[in-house]
C-alpha positions, 0 to 999 in steps of 0.5 A, a space after each residue: 846962984 854961986 858957980 859952985 851951986 851951978 856946977 852941982 846942979 849941972 852934974 845932977 841933971 847929967 846923972 838924971 839924963 844917963 839914968 833915964 836913957 838906961 831905963 826901959 822905954 816900954 816899946 816892943 823889940 823887933 819881932 824878927 829878933 825875938 823869934 828865930 823861927 823863919 816865916 812860913 815854917 809850916 810850908 814845904 821848904 824849897 827843894 835843895 838844888 843839889 837833890 835830883 829832880 823827880 824826873 831823874 829819880 824816875 829814870 834812875 838805872 834799872 838795868 844789870 851791868 852789861 853781859 860779857 862773854 855771851 854769844 851775841 852782845 846785842 841780845 845776851 841770852 843767859 837763862 833767867 834773864 828778863 826784860 820788862 818794857 813800858 808800852 804806849 800806843 792806841 787802846 786797840 794795840 796796847 794790851 797792858 802797860 808792860 810787856 816782858 820777855 824771859 829766857 827760859 832755855 838758851 838755844 845751841 847750834 843743835 837745840 832750839 831755845 825758848 823764851 816766855 813773853 807777853 803783856 802784863 801777866 799773860 806769858 806764852 812760850 816762843 821759839 828761839 834758834 841760834 846758828 853760830 852767833 846769829 839768832 832768829 826768834 818768833 817772840 816779839 809782838 807786832 811783827 805780823 800784819 795787823 790783819 793776822 795779829 796773833 798768828 804764830 809762824 810755821 817756820 822762821 828763817 834768816 836772822 833776827 840778828 846776824 853775828 855782832 861784828 856784822 852789825 856795822 852801819 849800812 849792813 842789811 839782812 832779812 828775817 823771814 816768817 812763813 804763816 798759814 792764814 785766812 785771806 778775805 777777798 770780795 767778789 764783784 758783788 761785794 760778797 766776802 769770801 774766806 780762803 786759806 792762804 800761805 804767807 811769806 813775810 820778809 822783814 828787811 833790816 838795815 843798821 843805822 848810826 849809833 844813838 844815845 837813848 834814855 829810858 826808865 832803865 837808864 842811858 844807853 849807847 845803842 845801835 839803831 836798826 830800821 826794819 821794813 816788813 813786806 808780805 807775799 800771799 798765795 791762795 788757790 795756787 796764785 799770788 794774791 795782789 792787794 794793798 797788804 802785799 803791794 806796800 810795806 805793811 810795817 815800819 819799825 826801829 829797834 835800838 839795841 845796846 851791847 850786853 843789854 839787848 833791846 832798849 827801845 822798839 817803835 813799830 808803825 803800821 800804815 793805815 788808810 787814815 794815817 798810821 798806828 804807832 806803838 812803843 816799847 821802852 826798857 824799864 828793867 833788865 835783870 840777870 840771875 848772876 846779878 
């Protein structure tokens, strides 16, 4: 074969190889390239880390802005104001999932005020009194001894809250209730006798440190107030000495925020087998002006 013929042959072979390389091979392309849909497209996408968690959504703020220009910053008494609390405790104490309080008449130095309060939809009217900036009231649940639960006081003295500037750490005061009750006492044969009695309940309060409390209504800087309840009973002209009167019957801690009011309550009753505890956490606080 001449050199010219060999060169022509090599040129033909090279052209054939190039054409063969350009022809489709029949192999399927990478499926990831022909389908841009991401795998598991029908499943729930991963949560966006920038979105709030479910827990944070549940505790989003539910309170009006703190009240200004009220007589008592730690219990802003504005007509129509309403507080709603979530209640947790044993079944025999917890009457409903919520407890509410609403100001229906604002007290003055001359005239008493009124609140409506109760578990669930069962609201009742309670008295509220004011002297200067101090406030006393008879509307909070789980203040009386459990034996006299539901008993309405015949008189209220002292202060539920003194004036705001007096509520400094270590401050102490008393809120005093007088009650007419029925006292049960066994005789030497074990027979129970019922006797009318008068009771004077003294709740001693002491202001603790500032604490940050997070509840469903939001995050608050609060004053912590610790309460200790004691009871004195008199029946038949004599003082009754019993477990109920010789020991504190109730311990409570109340957390209060300026311009908002009570953010949380924790009430503990000692029992022979330990204690019973019930809590109230603020879910919502509204004022008509807001």
